[in-house]
C-alpha positions, 0 to 999 in steps of 0.5 A: 514462509511458503506464502512469501516465497509464492508472492515473490517467486510470481511477481518475479516470474512475470517481471522476468518474462515482460523483460526477456520478451518485452510487450513495448519498448518502454520496459526497463531491465536497469530498474529491475536490478534496483527494484528486486533488490530492495523488494528481496530485502524487504521480504527478508526484514518481513520473515524476520519479524513473522518469526520474532518471540512475543518477548521481543513483541513486547519490547518493539511496541514500546518502540513503536509507540515512542517513535509514533508520539515523538513524529507526531510532535515532531510535525506538529511543531514544524508546522506551527512554526515552532520548531525547524526540521532542520534542528533534528539534523542530529538524528540522521546521518542523511541531508534534511529535504527542504520541501515541506511536502516530504512530510507525506511520507512521515504522514503515512508512516505515522498513520501506520504507527498510530494503528499498530500502536492502538492494536498492541495497547488497547484493552490491556490495562490502564496505562497501555490504553490511555497510551494508544488514545494519546498517540491516536490523538496527537497522531490526528492532530499532526496527520491533519496538519500535514499536506498529505490529503491521502493520509487524512482521507485514510485515517477518517475512513480507517477510523470508520472501519475501526468502530464498525468492528465493534458491531456484534455481527459476527455473520457478516464481518467476514463479508464486511472485511472481504468486501473492503479488500475487494474495493482494492480491485474493483475500483481500478477495473470499474475505472477501466470499464468506464472510463473516461471519468474526467469532467469535460466542465473545466469548473466541475466540482471535481477540479476544486481540489488539485489532487482530485483532479490530478488523480482523475486525469492519471486513472484515466490516463492508466485506463486507457493504457490498460484498454490498449494492452489489456493481456500483456500490459507494457513490462515491468519498469514501464510506468517509468518510460512511458510517455504521455501525449500532449494535453493529456495530463496538465504539466506532465510529459510523464507519469509523475514521480514514474508511477500511476499513484495506484497500486492495482493500476501500476500492476495492471498497466505494466502485466495486464490482466495477469497483473490484476490477477496477482493482486487478487491472489496477494489479497486473498493470502494477506486476508486469510492470514488476518481474518483467521489470526485476528477474528474475535479478538482484542486486536481486531478493530485496530488490525482491519483500521490498519489494513483498509489504512494501507489500502487507502495509501497505496489507492491514492499515492505510492505504487513504485519500488524507489528506496523511501516508498519501499520503505513505506511497504515495508513499514506497513507490512511489517507493523500488520504482521506485527500487529497481526502475531501479538493476538493470543488467539487459540483458533486453529488457523485452517490453511487455505491455499487459493491465494497462493494457487492463483499467483502460482498459476497467473505466474505460470500462464501469464509469462507463458502468454508474455513469451508467446507474444514477444516471439510470434505476437499471439 
């Protein structure tokens, strides 16, 4: 409870400081009201999940497994032209989105549901283990039938992580897991240092895939923005409004979807170096929680695979506070919390508040610098 409040408070302090003393003309006050209402609601739901009983977890895991199988079958039927998604209109009060590429969101949900099911069912009897295998196989077929390159890559790499967790090297597992977490921070930081990455040759192999080429352009532009305002960033909501110069990104006058498609770059661009330190604190909090909770348990490989799949998705795709994306954040952190809580660990969960201390000090010092910059131009 304390950790969640510190995380929410720290982000709110940085956001409000940048809105009251804007470091650029691109901050968005109205967006704060919409985004923060969704963030607070999400925190309340995750907090509720973190406090449910083991009996409730036993019920919810069957719902997750059934949802995983249902979404997998629906995607497979749709992309094999057997079932049109409009035939499932009776399941929702909302209009069915006609565009095919909206399956990206369902692919992310499915990815998280797969690893959650494996974590909650694997090695818990023949029937439950079989269900976890079925969910993984069906989910893999469905994701590779979808249009989401990020989900495909995340599934492959998280599967590698899953099997790496079976290596009997207890002394190095903590370093392995922590290294995976650090990639979340180090890659954007290195990108800023060595940018631009984009090749001058338009026939480069990096441009053979549109998704890869687009992200190279996006992250190069983010690196330019960060280098121009490294300390304070551009302020909350600025990625919605920052214009892209002509010739910067092919066919785009602004960030596609209003965000850089990388959660680290979102924080880096909006809050400068303090956004990056904030993220370091958040990652340390989650690392401490997951390592202490699942280390040495049957759920360990699947929980770390789930964590890594989320890291890949939010490093390559979503990084904004619109409702459908907030739902994906919510589902990821809810399932991660649920999978970690399902362990029957007897290990003493040692309190280590380093992450919380980093968040607190970053938000206080960062907001002071933003205020000074907005008042006297420091």
